[in-house]
N, C-alpha and C positions, 0 to 999 in steps of 0.2 A: 528345807535346812533343819539339822538338827540341834536339840540344846544341846550347848556346851560344857556346862555348868550342872555337874548333879548334884541333888538336892543333898547337902550335906551332912544333915540330920541322919539319913538312909544307912548311913557311910560311918556317922559317928563311935558307932561301936567295934570299929575293925579291930583285929587282938591277932599277933603276932602266931602264927605255929610252926615248928622246928622237927621234923621227924629222922632219924637217917633209915637208908635204904640197905637193902640186900646186902650191898656190895660197895656198904661207906661210905654212901656220898648224904650230905646236909640238905636236908630238900625244906622246901618253906610253901604253905599257904596261908591265905587269910583269911580269916574265920568273922563273921558277922552276923549279928542279931541274936537273938536270944540262944543261952547253950543248951534250956529246958525246951525246946521248939519241938513238938512232934514230929516235925520234918526237917528232914536236913537238905537244900539242894549241894550236891557236891558239883563244881563246876569244872569244867576240863576244856581249856582252848584248844586254837589252832596251830598247827604246826611254829610259826615264826611270832606268838603271843606269848604274853602271859598272865596271872592274874587280874592286872587291872583290865582288860580286855571286857571282863563280864562289870565292872562297878557302873558304867552308864543304865545296864539290865537291870543292877540290883535297887540304884537308887530311883529308878522306875518303877518299882514294884510294890504295892501295900501288901506285903504279905507277913503273919506272925510266925515265921520259919526264919529259920538258919541257914545261914547260907555261907559255904565254903567254898574257895577259889581257888585252885592252888597255881602255882610255876613249877611245870612242870620239869625234868631234868635237864639240864643245860638250859633253862632259861629264867630270869629274873634272878631273883635271888639263891633261886635253888643253884647246887654244886655242879659246875660240867663235867661230863664223863671222861675218863682216863680213855677211852676206846668209844671212838663211831660208832660201833658196834653192838652198845647198849641202849641206842638213838632208836626204841622201836617198840612201839604198839603195844606188846607181848611184855614189854621191861615197863614201860609208863605202868600195867596196870598191876604189875606186881607193888612197886609203888605205891600205888594205891588201897592196896589191899591192906599195906603196913600203915597206911594213916589212919586207914579204917579201924585197923586195930588199934592203933595208941589212943584214940579218939574215944574208942567204942561207939561205934557208929551203927545206927540202925536204921530201918524208916527212911531211907535216901531217893531222892530224884536225883537224876544223873542228868546233866545238862552237860550235852559237847559238842562244839563249835570243830565241826572237820574231821581236824586228827583227834578229836578231843571224843568225837562222836564213833570213832572206829573202836576206841576205849571202852566208852559204853558200851557199843556191842559185844564184846570179850568179857566185862564183867557181866551182862545178863547172860552169860555161859558158864562162870565160875562162882558164882555169888548173887544165884537169882530172887535167894530166900531176903536177901538184903533191902531188897528194889522195889521200891512202891510204882513208879514211873518213870519215864525216860525220856528226854527232850534231845532230838538228834537236829542240829542247826546245819543246815544244807550240806549232808554227807548221806551216803547210802552203799548199799552193795557192791555196786558199780560207778567206779571213780574214773570220772573222764578224761582220758590222755592231753586232749589238750588244754585240759587246765592244770594239770601238772605241770604239764612242759613250760604254760605260760607264768605258774609261779617258781619255777625254778629261774626262771629267764632273770626273777630278780630278787627272789630268796637269796642271795649268797652271802651277807651277813658284813664281808668286810668294808661296806659305804663308812665313808668320813662326812660331818660336817661340819662347817666350822661356825656353824651358828643352830639354833634353832629352827627360825626361820628360814635357812636353807634345807635343813631336815621335812619344815613341814610343807616345803616345796617337791621338794622330791616326792617323796609318798604321794603330794598329791597327783602327781603324775603317774604314777605308778597305778593308782589305784583311784582314776577319775571316770572309771566306767564300770566300777562296783559303785559308788558310791554318788553318780552325777546331781546328788543338789549339795554335796557338800561345797563349804565357804570358807574362805581364811578362818576366821576360829574353829572350822573343824576338825583342820586340817591339823591345826597348831594342837588341840586336845589330842588327836589321833596322834601325833608324834609323841608327846607324854608317855602316852600308854605302850609304847613301842621301842622308844629312843631312852637312853638314859646320855649323863655328860661322863665322858672320861677324864682320865687324870688331866691329860693334856687341856683341857678343855673344850675339847671335841666334840660332837654328839656320833652316836655309833646306835647300833641297833640292838638290844640288850637279850642279846642271845647268841649260844654256840656255834659259828660258821660252818662246824661238823653237822650238823641237825641236819643239813640239806643235802647231803653226798649222794651223790647217786638217785637223784629224784626225776631228775629228767630223760633217765631210762627206763623208767617205769612202763612195762606193757603187758597189763593182768589178760593172762589167756584166758579159756572157758574154763579150765581147771580153777583158777584163781574165783575165777567170777561163780563158778559152781559153788567154792566152800562160803566165799561169802551172802550168797543167798542160802546156805544152809546156816551159816551162823546166823543172818535175820531173823531165821523161823526159829531160834531157841526164844524170841523175844511177844513171842505168839499170847502170853498171857499176861506180861507186861502194861500198860497202857502206855501207848506214844504219840507224841506231838512231832510230827515231820512239819520242819521250815525250810521252805526251798526261795532264797533269790528268783524272782522274775526271769536274770539272765545270768542266772547261774552258768559256768563251765564246766563245775566238776560235780553237781549233781543235774540229773536232763530232767525235762519234764517227762519223760516216759517211764526212769526207771522211779520218781519220785510216783507218779502215779499205781506204780507196778507194786509199790512198797504199800501205800495205805490200799491196795483191793486185797495184797492176804496178810494184810495186818488186820484182823478184824475188829480191834478197840483201838484204831489209830484215826488222827485228826494229822488231815494235810492241810498245811497254810503257804502259801505261794505269796510273798513280799512285794511288791511294784516296786520299779524303780530301785529294786539292787541286785549285785552279781552275789557273788562271793566272798564274802559270806554276810548276812544279813547280821548286822551289829547289835538288834535284840534290844535297842531302847528305842526301835520303830514304835508308834502309835499299837497299829494291829498287832507287831509283836506281843508287848508289853498285855496289849488284851486278853491274846490269847497263851500267853506261858501265865496270867495270874490265875483266867480261866482252868485251866489245865492244872494246875497248883490246886487250885482252891476245891477243885473235886477227888483228891486226891486223900484232902486232910480228914481228919476221921471225927 
């Protein structure tokens, strides 16, 4: 079972950051740790999550680095887009570039979960000079269609719950195979990170339902896979930590091993008893992340 109460002292320095996208959206990120640190870990969440997804990891690490965890447009405290057409990784990367410029960031470690990992791969191509290392959490050049269909089946975003207990119970039922060791307290903590209380007192998911439009129809062909492997190849000179859930239906074991073979400066870590995605607060995850980031420090 996971520890549901993060060490609050590790998060006590949390600062709010707001910036504006090229198309006028007001976007949000949470900023933790020393602002003058040598390294900044830019944390980018998965499709339906938000910046709070990384707080257990941040609390569990003992590192003198700065962490910036974003709410990608349409999630959390960031504005929702006028059109669902802007809910695409290349647009998200433009938003990240605007944040990096606003805060004048260099020496970045990109930590990307699922969709956030795809963003990291694109960023490695467009701004390699700013990146010291990349952590890919359960994602790679090949995304398994079965996993996409499973996520599309529950990630509609329109569900409402009468109470936090109901929300935690529902999330526990849909995510039970991903986190089989979670108990009641863990699911409540999960719900508190992914949901909010609406004006009428009901509990709703903290994202724009439009972000998941068309997911179930995604069927990458060989041309897409070829382009994604080429994109992955751009990362060859950037140290890489690949994290995979043992039972992931998004990142297959075959793809993860191929990634590790092709990237000569990579480490592959499989998290037992986890599907898509590891929470990154597992002891084995924390130890690997700690070692990886420490190795990048000057």
